[in-house]
C-alpha positions as CSV (number, residue, x, y, z in Angstrom):
1,M,18.1,15.6,-13.4
2,V,16.5,12.6,-11.4
3,K,15.0,10.3,-14.8
4,L,13.8,7.4,-12.4
5,F,12.5,6.8,-9.1
6,I,12.3,3.5,-8.0
7,T,10.2,2.1,-5.3
8,D,10.5,-0.8,-3.0
9,L,6.8,-2.6,-2.1
10,D,6.6,-4.1,1.2
11,G,7.0,-1.1,3.9
12,C,6.7,1.4,0.8
13,I,3.9,1.1,-1.4
14,A,2.0,-0.7,1.3
15,H,2.3,-2.5,4.6
16,P,1.8,-6.1,4.0
17,F,-1.5,-7.7,4.9
18,I,-2.8,-4.2,5.1
19,S,-4.9,-2.7,2.3
20,P,-2.8,0.5,0.9
21,D,-3.8,4.0,1.0
22,W,-5.5,4.1,-2.4
23,R,-5.8,8.0,-2.5
24,A,-1.9,8.3,-2.3
25,I,-1.4,5.3,-4.8
26,S,-3.5,7.1,-7.1
27,R,-1.4,10.2,-7.0
28,I,1.7,8.4,-7.4
29,K,0.0,6.5,-10.4
30,E,-1.0,10.0,-11.9
31,L,2.6,11.5,-11.5
32,N,4.0,8.5,-13.4
33,I,1.5,8.8,-16.3
34,L,2.2,12.6,-16.5
35,S,6.2,11.7,-16.4
36,R,5.4,10.7,-20.2
37,E,4.9,14.4,-20.7
38,R,6.9,16.3,-18.5
39,E,10.5,16.2,-18.3
40,E,10.9,17.5,-14.9
41,I,8.7,14.4,-13.4
42,P,11.0,11.2,-13.2
43,A,9.4,8.0,-14.4
44,L,8.6,5.3,-12.0
45,T,9.4,1.7,-11.6
46,I,9.7,-1.2,-8.8
47,C,12.6,-2.9,-7.2
48,S,11.4,-5.6,-4.5
49,G,12.1,-9.0,-3.2
50,R,8.8,-10.2,-4.1
51,P,8.1,-12.7,-6.6
52,F,7.4,-11.7,-10.3
53,P,3.5,-12.3,-9.9
54,Y,3.0,-9.7,-7.3
55,V,5.5,-7.0,-8.8
56,E,3.9,-7.5,-12.3
57,A,0.3,-6.9,-10.5
58,V,1.5,-3.9,-8.5
59,G,3.3,-2.7,-11.6
60,Q,-0.1,-2.7,-13.5
61,W,-1.9,-0.7,-10.4
62,L,0.7,2.4,-10.9
63,D,0.4,1.9,-15.1
64,V,4.8,1.4,-14.9
65,E,6.1,0.9,-18.2
66,V,9.8,1.1,-17.4
67,P,11.1,-2.5,-16.7
68,M,10.5,-4.0,-13.0
69,I,12.7,-5.7,-10.6
70,F,11.8,-8.7,-8.8
71,E,13.3,-11.3,-6.5
72,S,15.9,-8.3,-5.3
73,G,17.7,-8.7,-8.4
74,G,17.0,-11.9,-9.6
75,G,15.1,-10.9,-12.6
76,I,14.0,-7.9,-14.7
77,Y,10.6,-7.9,-16.3
78,D,9.7,-5.4,-19.2
79,I,6.0,-5.1,-19.3
80,L,5.8,-3.3,-22.7
81,T,7.5,-6.8,-24.3
82,N,6.4,-9.2,-21.7
83,E,10.1,-10.6,-21.6
84,I,11.7,-11.5,-18.5
85,S,15.6,-11.4,-18.3
86,W,17.1,-13.4,-15.4
87,N,20.2,-12.5,-13.3
88,P,23.0,-13.9,-15.5
89,H,24.8,-15.2,-12.0
90,F,22.0,-17.2,-11.4
91,D,23.8,-20.6,-12.6
92,E,23.0,-24.3,-12.2
93,E,25.1,-24.0,-8.8
94,A,23.0,-21.3,-7.4
95,K,19.8,-23.2,-8.8
96,N,20.7,-26.4,-6.9
97,A,21.4,-24.4,-3.9
98,V,18.4,-22.6,-3.8
99,S,16.5,-26.2,-4.4
100,E,18.4,-27.6,-0.9
101,I,17.6,-24.1,0.5
102,K,13.8,-24.5,-0.1
103,D,13.7,-28.0,0.9
104,W,15.3,-27.0,4.3
105,L,12.9,-24.4,4.8
106,E,9.8,-26.3,4.1
107,N,10.9,-29.7,5.9
108,T,13.1,-28.6,8.6
109,L,12.2,-25.0,9.7
110,I,8.6,-23.6,8.6
111,V,6.9,-27.0,10.0
112,N,7.9,-25.6,13.3
113,Y,6.5,-22.1,13.2
114,K,2.6,-22.3,12.6
115,G,1.0,-19.4,10.4
116,T,4.4,-19.5,8.1
117,Y,4.7,-20.4,4.1
118,P,7.1,-20.2,1.9
119,E,7.0,-17.6,-1.1
120,F,5.7,-20.1,-3.7
121,A,6.6,-18.5,-7.0
122,K,10.3,-17.5,-6.2
123,Y,12.6,-19.0,-8.7
124,T,16.2,-17.5,-8.0
125,D,16.0,-16.8,-4.2
126,A,14.1,-18.7,-1.1
127,G,11.5,-16.7,1.3
128,L,9.3,-17.4,3.8
129,V,6.4,-15.1,5.1
130,N,4.7,-14.9,8.6
131,P,2.7,-12.0,9.9
132,D,4.0,-12.4,13.5
133,S,7.2,-10.5,13.6
134,A,8.5,-12.4,16.9
135,K,8.3,-15.7,15.2
136,V,9.9,-13.5,11.9
137,A,12.9,-12.8,14.1
138,L,13.2,-16.5,15.6
139,M,13.5,-17.9,12.0
140,H,15.9,-14.8,10.9
141,Q,18.1,-16.2,13.1
142,E,17.9,-20.1,12.5
143,V,18.0,-19.1,8.9
144,L,21.3,-17.0,9.3
145,N,23.0,-20.0,11.2
146,H,22.0,-22.6,8.7
147,V,22.7,-20.4,5.4
148,N,26.2,-18.5,6.9
149,G,27.5,-21.7,7.5
150,K,26.9,-23.4,4.1
151,Y,26.0,-21.2,1.3
152,P,28.7,-18.3,1.5
153,M,27.3,-17.5,-2.2
154,F,23.9,-16.1,-0.6
155,E,23.1,-13.4,1.9
156,V,19.9,-13.4,4.1
157,H,17.7,-10.5,5.1
158,A,14.5,-9.7,7.0
159,T,11.3,-7.6,7.1
160,D,9.0,-7.6,10.0
161,V,7.0,-10.4,8.2
162,S,9.4,-12.3,5.9
163,V,13.1,-13.8,5.7
164,N,14.9,-13.9,2.2
165,I,17.8,-15.6,1.0
166,I,19.2,-14.2,-1.9
167,L,22.3,-14.8,-4.4
168,K,24.8,-12.0,-3.0
169,K,25.4,-11.2,-7.2
170,A,21.5,-11.1,-7.4
171,N,20.9,-8.4,-4.6
172,K,19.2,-5.1,-5.2
173,G,22.4,-3.3,-5.5
174,E,23.0,-5.2,-8.5
175,G,19.3,-5.4,-10.1
176,I,19.6,-1.7,-9.9
177,K,23.0,-1.8,-11.9
178,R,21.7,-4.1,-14.4
179,L,18.3,-2.1,-15.1
180,C,20.0,1.2,-15.1
181,K,22.7,-0.4,-18.2
182,K,19.8,-1.5,-19.6
183,L,18.2,1.8,-19.7
184,G,21.2,3.8,-20.5
185,L,21.0,5.9,-17.3
186,D,23.7,6.9,-15.0
187,L,23.5,5.9,-11.2
188,E,23.4,9.6,-10.4
189,E,20.1,9.9,-12.1
190,V,18.1,7.5,-10.1
191,A,16.5,7.5,-6.8
192,Y,15.2,4.7,-4.7
193,I,13.1,4.1,-1.5
194,G,13.5,1.4,0.7
195,D,12.8,0.0,4.3
196,S,14.6,-3.1,5.2
197,S,18.1,-4.6,5.2
198,G,17.7,-6.0,1.7
199,D,17.2,-2.2,0.4
200,I,20.7,-1.2,1.6
201,T,22.6,-2.4,-1.5
202,G,20.7,-0.4,-3.9
203,L,20.2,2.9,-1.5
204,E,24.1,3.5,-1.1
205,I,24.8,3.1,-5.2
206,V,21.8,5.5,-6.4
207,G,21.9,9.4,-6.8
208,H,19.1,10.1,-4.5
209,S,18.1,8.0,-1.2
210,F,14.8,7.9,0.7
211,A,13.5,5.9,3.5
212,P,10.1,6.1,5.1
213,E,9.3,6.8,8.5
214,N,8.4,3.1,9.4
215,A,11.9,2.0,8.1
216,K,14.3,0.0,10.1
217,Q,17.0,2.4,11.8
218,I,19.8,0.8,9.9
219,V,18.1,2.1,6.8
220,K,17.2,5.4,7.8
221,D,20.7,6.1,8.9
222,K,21.8,5.5,5.3
223,V,19.7,7.5,3.4
224,D,19.4,11.2,2.3
225,M,15.7,11.9,3.4
226,V,13.6,10.1,5.9
227,T,10.1,10.5,4.8
228,K,6.5,10.0,6.0
229,E,5.2,6.3,6.6
230,T,4.4,4.3,3.6
231,T,2.7,5.2,0.5
232,E,2.3,8.4,2.0
233,G,6.4,8.6,2.3
234,V,6.8,7.1,-1.5
235,L,4.6,9.8,-3.0
236,Q,6.2,12.5,-0.5
237,A,9.9,11.3,-2.0
238,Y,8.3,11.6,-5.6
239,E,7.0,15.1,-5.2
240,E,10.5,16.0,-3.4
241,L,12.4,14.4,-6.7
242,I,10.0,16.8,-9.0
243,S,11.0,19.9,-7.0
244,L,14.5,18.9,-7.3
245,N,14.2,18.7,-10.6
246,Q,12.5,22.1,-11.2
247,R,15.1,23.5,-9.3
248,R,17.9,22.4,-11.7
249,S,15.7,23.3,-14.8
250,P,17.4,26.1,-16.5
């Protein structure tokens, strides 16, 4: 029985900088609410590289009650108790490194790419955003060259609109493990949908993995099922999990 369905945000719930498919969003929310009454419907939650304020806001749209993962695996937010638990591996050494990386991003890199801004609200990692995917690709390579040589405890991931530098022990795989431990769930009881390289550590450990059609090919090659694009793809994965649970019910 699949008891929890975890979704990424950018590229899954919606395309960045584009209004989401509200019809599909409403249906996903409806299913999540029904999960509290019907055993065959998994509860819904979020695992995103986005900072806390955005994850909390989308969690409210979807009426999520299960703790949500933000900053990849940097923090877990319990909306019912309004409590945040930070990844224990984010120690003083990591904190100082993130501060140095953020300074480098702002003072050395971002100034050279017009239209780029840092993800201001991030605490356990560093990120930058630009709607121009060509600029993001160039910045991604510069970040890789800088971080790989100087900060071995961090890993770098990119989407079409962002570059993220995260602690290896606070990636999405680690975040999902922490969440499952907190909830008393086996990883086989969990499903996840993601679209970019940062999602792979999570997709590889869960019992059921999905990617929307718009995902990177390296991600689609790793998952059990490729669904429709973005929001429709998340809804399709949710419905597939419900059907799976119904088939398994005695």
